[in-house]
C-alpha positions in Angstrom: 29.1 -11.8 83.6 25.9 -13.4 82.8 25.2 -16.9 84.1 24.7 -19.6 81.6 21.3 -21.4 81.7 21.7 -24.9 80.6 18.8 -26.8 79.2 18.9 -30.4 80.5 16.4 -32.6 78.9 14.6 -35.1 81.1 16.0 -33.5 84.4 15.0 -30.9 86.8 17.0 -27.8 86.6 17.0 -25.0 89.3 17.6 -21.9 87.2 20.1 -19.3 88.7 18.7 -15.9 89.8 18.3 -13.6 86.6 20.8 -10.8 86.5 19.1 -7.5 86.3 20.7 -6.6 83.0 19.4 -9.3 80.9 16.1 -11.0 79.8 17.4 -14.6 79.4 15.3 -16.1 82.2 12.0 -14.6 81.1 12.8 -15.7 77.6 13.3 -19.3 78.7 9.9 -19.2 80.7 8.0 -17.7 77.7 9.4 -20.6 75.5 7.8 -23.3 77.5 4.7 -25.0 76.4 1.8 -26.5 78.2 1.8 -28.2 80.6 5.3 -27.0 81.7 4.6 -23.2 81.3 3.2 -20.7 83.7 1.6 -17.2 83.5 4.4 -14.5 83.1 3.7 -11.1 84.3 5.2 -7.9 82.7 4.5 -4.6 84.4 4.5 -1.0 83.1 4.9 1.6 85.8 4.6 5.2 85.0 2.5 8.2 84.0 -0.3 8.9 81.4 1.8 7.7 78.3 1.9 4.0 79.4 -1.5 4.5 80.9 -2.8 4.8 77.5 -3.8 8.4 77.3 -3.9 10.1 73.9 -5.9 13.2 73.5 -7.0 13.8 77.0 -9.4 12.4 78.4 -9.5 9.7 75.6 -7.6 6.5 76.7 -6.8 4.1 73.9 -5.0 1.1 75.5 -4.9 -0.9 72.3 -3.0 2.0 70.6 -0.5 2.5 73.3 3.0 1.0 73.7 2.4 -1.5 76.5 -0.1 -3.3 74.3 1.8 -2.8 71.0 4.7 -4.4 72.9 2.4 -7.2 73.9 1.4 -7.8 70.4 5.2 -8.1 69.3 5.8 -10.6 72.1 2.8 -12.5 71.3 4.2 -12.9 67.7 7.5 -14.2 69.1 6.0 -16.4 71.8 3.0 -18.1 70.3 2.5 -20.7 72.9 3.1 -18.4 75.9 0.6 -17.2 78.4 1.6 -13.8 79.8 -0.1 -10.6 81.2 1.0 -7.1 80.4 -0.2 -5.1 83.5 -0.1 -1.3 83.6 0.2 0.2 87.2 0.5 3.6 85.6 -1.4 6.6 86.8 -1.9 9.7 84.6 -0.3 12.9 85.9 2.0 11.0 88.3 5.7 11.8 88.7 8.6 9.4 89.8 8.4 10.5 93.5 4.7 9.4 93.8 5.5 6.3 91.7 8.4 5.3 94.0 6.1 5.7 97.1 3.7 3.1 96.0 6.3 0.8 94.1 6.2 -1.9 96.7 2.5 -1.8 97.3 1.3 -1.5 93.7 4.0 -3.1 91.5 5.6 -5.9 93.4 2.5 -7.7 94.6 1.8 -8.6 90.9 4.9 -10.8 91.0 6.3 -9.5 87.8 8.9 -11.2 85.9 9.9 -7.9 84.2 9.3 -4.3 84.9 9.3 -1.2 82.7 9.5 2.4 84.2 8.6 5.7 82.4 8.2 8.8 84.4 10.5 11.5 82.8 7.8 13.6 81.2 6.2 14.4 84.5 9.5 14.7 86.4 10.4 18.0 84.7 9.0 20.3 87.4 10.6 18.3 90.2 14.3 19.0 91.5 16.7 16.8 89.6 18.0 15.4 93.0 14.6 14.3 93.9 14.0 12.7 90.7 17.2 10.8 90.9 16.4 9.6 94.5 13.1 8.3 93.3 14.3 6.4 90.3 17.2 4.8 92.4 14.5 3.8 95.0 12.5 1.9 92.5 15.6 0.2 90.8 16.8 -0.8 94.4 13.3 -2.3 95.2 13.3 -4.3 91.9 16.8 -5.5 92.4 16.0 -6.6 95.9 13.2 -8.7 94.7 15.3 -10.3 91.9 13.2 -8.7 89.1 14.8 -7.4 86.0 13.8 -3.9 84.8 14.0 -1.5 81.9 14.3 2.1 82.1 12.5 4.0 79.4 13.7 7.4 78.3 10.7 9.8 77.6 8.7 10.1 74.4 8.9 13.6 73.0 6.7 16.8 73.7 5.8 19.8 71.7 7.4 22.0 74.4 10.7 19.9 74.6 13.8 19.8 72.5 16.0 16.7 72.7 18.7 18.5 70.8 19.1 21.1 73.6 21.3 19.8 76.4 19.7 22.3 78.8 16.2 21.2 78.2 14.6 19.8 81.4 13.4 16.7 79.4 16.9 16.1 77.9 18.5 16.6 81.3 16.0 13.8 82.6 16.6 11.6 79.7 20.4 11.9 80.3 19.9 11.0 84.0 17.9 7.8 83.1 20.8 6.8 80.8 23.3 7.4 83.5 21.2 5.4 86.1 21.0 2.5 83.7 24.8 2.4 83.3 25.6 2.8 87.0 23.0 0.5 88.1 23.7 -2.2 85.4 20.0 -2.3 84.1 18.6 -2.3 80.8 17.7 0.9 78.9 15.0 1.6 76.2 16.3 4.8 74.8 13.0 6.1 73.3 14.1 9.7 73.4 17.0 8.8 70.9 14.7 6.9 68.8 12.3 9.9 68.8 14.9 12.3 67.8 16.2 10.0 65.1 12.7 10.0 63.7 12.5 13.8 63.7 16.0 14.1 62.2 14.7 11.8 59.3 12.2 14.6 58.5 9.2 13.5 60.3 7.3 16.4 62.0 6.9 16.0 65.7 3.0 16.7 65.4 2.8 13.5 63.4 3.9 11.6 66.3 1.7 13.4 68.9 -2.1 13.2 69.9 -1.5 16.4 72.0 1.5 18.3 73.2 2.7 15.6 75.7 0.9 12.4 74.7 2.1 10.3 71.5 -0.4 9.1 68.9 -0.5 5.6 67.5 2.6 6.4 65.4 4.5 7.8 68.4 3.5 4.8 70.6 4.5 2.4 67.8 7.9 4.0 67.7 8.3 3.6 71.5 7.0 0.0 71.3 9.5 -0.8 68.5 12.4 0.5 70.8 11.2 -1.2 73.9 10.8 -4.6 72.0 14.4 -4.3 70.5 15.7 -3.5 74.0 14.0 -6.7 75.3 15.7 -8.6 72.3 19.1 -7.1 73.1 18.8 -8.4 76.6 18.9 -12.1 75.2 22.3 -13.4 75.7 24.3 -10.2 74.7 22.6 -9.5 71.4 24.4 -6.7 69.3 22.4 -4.5 67.2 24.0 -2.6 64.1 21.9 -0.1 62.5 21.8 2.7 59.9 24.0 5.1 61.9 26.7 2.3 61.8 26.6 1.8 57.9 28.4 3.8 55.4 25.3 5.1 53.6 27.0 7.9 51.8 27.5 5.9 48.7 31.3 5.4 49.2 31.5 1.6 49.5 29.7 -1.7 49.0 31.3 -3.4 52.0 30.9 -2.9 55.7 32.2 -4.8 58.6 31.1 -4.4 62.1 33.3 -2.7 64.7 33.8 -6.1 66.4 34.6 -7.8 63.1 31.8 -10.4 63.6 29.6 -9.6 60.6 30.4 -8.4 57.1 27.8 -6.9 54.8 28.4 -6.5 51.0 25.9 -5.1 48.8 25.6 -5.1 44.9 26.4 -1.4 44.2 27.0 0.9 47.2 25.3 1.4 50.5 22.9 4.3 50.7 20.1 5.5 53.0 18.9 8.4 55.1 17.5 8.8 58.6 17.1 5.3 60.1 16.9 3.2 57.1 19.4 2.1 54.4 19.7 -0.1 51.2 21.6 -0.2 47.9 22.2 2.9 45.7 21.3 1.0 42.5 17.6 2.0 42.5 16.1 5.1 41.0 13.6 7.8 42.2 12.3 7.0 45.6 14.1 3.5 45.6 17.5 4.8 45.5 18.0 3.9 49.1 16.3 0.4 48.8 16.6 -3.0 47.3 14.2 -3.2 44.5 14.9 -6.6 42.9 18.2 -6.0 41.0 20.4 -6.0 43.9 21.5 -8.5 46.7 22.7 -8.3 50.2 25.5 -10.7 51.4 25.6 -11.1 55.2 28.7 -13.1 56.2 28.8 -14.3 59.8 32.1 -15.0 61.7 32.6 -18.6 62.6 31.2 -18.0 66.2 28.4 -15.7 65.3 24.6 -16.2 64.6 22.0 -13.7 63.2 19.0 -13.3 65.5 16.9 -11.0 63.3 16.5 -7.6 61.6 14.2 -4.8 61.1 12.9 -3.1 58.0 11.0 0.1 57.0 9.5 1.4 53.7 9.3 -2.2 52.6 7.0 -4.3 50.4 8.8 -7.2 49.0 9.4 -11.0 48.9 12.8 -11.4 50.6 14.7 -14.6 49.9 17.4 -15.8 52.2 19.8 -18.6 51.5 22.6 -20.0 53.5 20.6 -21.2 56.5 21.1 -24.7 57.9 17.3 -25.0 58.6 14.2 -23.4 59.3 14.9 -20.4 61.7 11.4 -20.2 63.0 10.6 -16.7 61.9 8.3 -14.3 63.7 7.1 -11.2 61.6 5.7 -8.3 63.6 2.4 -7.0 62.4 2.6 -3.3 61.3 0.3 -1.0 59.5 -2.6 -3.4 60.3 -0.9 -6.1 58.2 1.1 -9.3 59.0 3.6 -10.8 56.7 4.2 -14.6 55.8 7.2 -16.8 56.0 7.8 -19.9 54.1 10.8 -22.4 54.6 11.6 -24.4 51.5 13.2 -27.5 53.1 14.4 -29.1 49.9 16.3 -25.9 48.6 16.9 -24.4 52.1 15.4 -21.0 51.1 13.6 -18.8 53.5 11.0 -16.6 51.8 9.4 -13.5 53.6 6.5 -12.0 52.0 6.1 -8.5 53.5 3.1 -6.2 52.8 3.6 -2.4 52.8 4.6 -1.0 56.2 3.8 2.7 55.4 7.0 3.7 57.0 6.5 1.6 60.3 9.5 -0.4 61.5 8.7 -4.1 61.1 10.9 -6.5 63.2 11.8 -10.0 62.0 13.0 -12.3 64.6 14.5 -15.9 64.5 13.3 -18.3 67.3 16.2 -20.6 66.2 19.1 -18.2 65.3 21.4 -21.2 65.7 20.8 -22.3 62.1 22.6 -19.3 60.9 25.8 -20.0 63.0 29.0 -19.2 61.1 27.2 -19.1 57.8 27.2 -16.8 54.8 23.6 -15.6 54.1 22.3 -14.0 51.0 19.3 -11.6 50.7 17.6 -11.4 47.3 14.4 -9.4 46.7 11.5 -9.8 44.3 7.8 -8.6 44.2 4.6 -9.1 42.1 4.5 -5.4 41.0 6.6 -2.3 40.4 6.3 -1.3 44.0 8.7 -3.9 45.4 11.4 -2.4 47.6 13.1 -3.2 50.8 15.0 -1.0 53.2 16.7 -2.1 56.4 16.8 -0.5 59.8 19.0 -2.8 61.9 20.5 -6.3 62.2 20.7 -8.1 65.4 23.4 -10.8 66.0 25.2 -12.7 68.9 28.7 -14.0 69.4 28.7 -17.5 70.9 31.7 -18.6 72.8 32.4 -22.3 72.3 35.6 -22.2 74.2 37.8 -22.5 71.1 36.8 -19.4 69.2 35.8 -21.5 66.1 33.3 -23.8 64.8 33.8 -27.4 65.8 34.2 -30.1 63.4 31.9 -33.1 63.4 32.0 -34.8 66.9 32.2 -38.5 67.2 30.0 -40.4 69.8 30.4 -43.9 70.8 26.9 -45.5 71.4 26.5 -48.9 72.4 30.0 -50.0 71.2 29.4 -48.1 67.8 31.1 -44.9 66.9 28.8 -42.6 65.1 29.9 -39.3 63.8 27.3 -36.3 63.8 27.4 -33.2 61.7 27.2 -30.2 63.9 23.9 -28.4 63.0 24.4 -25.4 65.2 25.8 -24.1 68.3 23.5 -22.2 70.7 25.1 -20.6 73.8 25.9 -23.4 76.1 24.0 -26.2 74.2 25.1 -28.2 71.2 22.3 -29.2 69.0 23.4 -32.3 67.0 21.4 -33.9 64.2 21.0 -37.7 64.0 18.7 -40.1 61.8 15.7 -41.6 63.1 17.4 -45.1 63.1 19.9 -44.1 65.9 17.7 -44.7 69.1 20.4 -45.6 71.6 19.3 -45.7 75.2 22.5 -44.2 76.6 25.7 -42.4 75.8 28.8 -44.4 76.7 31.6 -42.1 75.7 31.9 -38.8 74.2 35.0 -37.6 72.3 36.4 -34.8 70.1 34.2 -32.0 71.7 37.0 -29.5 72.0 38.1 -27.8 75.3 35.0 -28.6 77.4 35.7 -28.6 81.0 33.1 -31.3 81.7 29.8 -32.8 80.4 26.9 -31.5 82.4 24.4 -33.9 80.9 23.7 -36.0 78.0 20.3 -37.3 77.1 18.2 -38.4 74.1 14.8 -37.0 73.8 11.9 -38.2 71.4 10.2 -34.9 72.0 12.6 -32.7 70.0 12.0 -32.7 66.3 12.1 -30.4 63.4 10.9 -31.3 60.0 10.9 -35.0 60.9 14.3 -35.1 62.0 15.6 -36.1 65.4 17.9 -33.9 67.5 20.0 -35.1 70.4 21.0 -32.2 72.7 23.7 -32.0 75.2 24.0 -29.2 77.7 27.8 -28.5 78.5 29.7 -26.3 80.9 32.8 -24.4 79.6 36.1 -23.5 81.3 35.8 -20.5 83.5 
């Protein structure tokens, strides 16, 4: 069970220790702005791949997944100061990496650690490999540092479809360790094989037999970044493999029942992308302007973002309560643009051609989608307009009642005022009030549902969005 981290405005909060299976605390730290922020350190520990080797002896750090991950994080956290540090050594295996973990990794005082060694672990006995990985996991846990285990990128002399292949065996070991040790897993091997299954030649992902090229590194970076996002308060990702892309239906509800997707014709797709079957030619698996996608969120669910591939389009999203604060990943050397129409409440994403690379769209303020029905429509300036999805990320938010609360009433200075609930984010209620309501203190709080207690209630002049004032109250729920 994860510990809630309440945000108490105007007070000093001692955060609980971060549980090793999430990225909630580092997310909170990265969202702070000067002068309240600090430098955050993220360490990648491993062999030649995270070191940046491409065609040996050429090292291309800016085309390797630690830097590409940094680019994605910089897009998400535009006021953050953070270092991405590689303690990796080319040619090294996990046994050697474990031997120097406490001398080379921990002194950097990392806030998050990634480990990638499996490619070079193949010659070692599997028992020695397991011991080394468990040693690094234990060291990180003892230091209270969250970590992510990375399954390997592919190699020309490996076959992830063969259960007896040495690299497959080590990838499976890493998955087992992540589950048993309750740490995060970036399953790059699965993403790599999914790309091959979609028809990409393995040589198109490699600089040499055991080193990815830019495309292969981007694939790994995308999976690592999505793993980071999944660590934020129990995000759930639903992707192409979950959707009925055989053209049989136009409606799909996630297994947990929290999100229902409805398309104009029927869902269609291949590999790791999907769209609507209404197109023609190479657009048969995409949205090309004549179709729409409905995303209906359950009353206690919010959308955190989504990913696209083979896309160049203007995507218009309605149904959001306010600006979600969009971050658009830069891929294929091009960045997209977002625009929020506050009058009509329409979010428009203008996305340039991604050339088949996955582009992540993330919401800094996902609460504005809470319990809403969203509609995606598509347009473009030319006939090339098309959009295909890879995944959607969403979160169930437990408010203690399993349903969205109605308008709470607050009595402020002997005057009862009812506020519309703008959104519910984890353990915070975000309540919208007008500029004229500038009370100095709350006197009573009613109609907040089954809350065990009020942890804090404060007004803040520092929180505003589009010239509107927000009062926030951090709360604790019944255990």
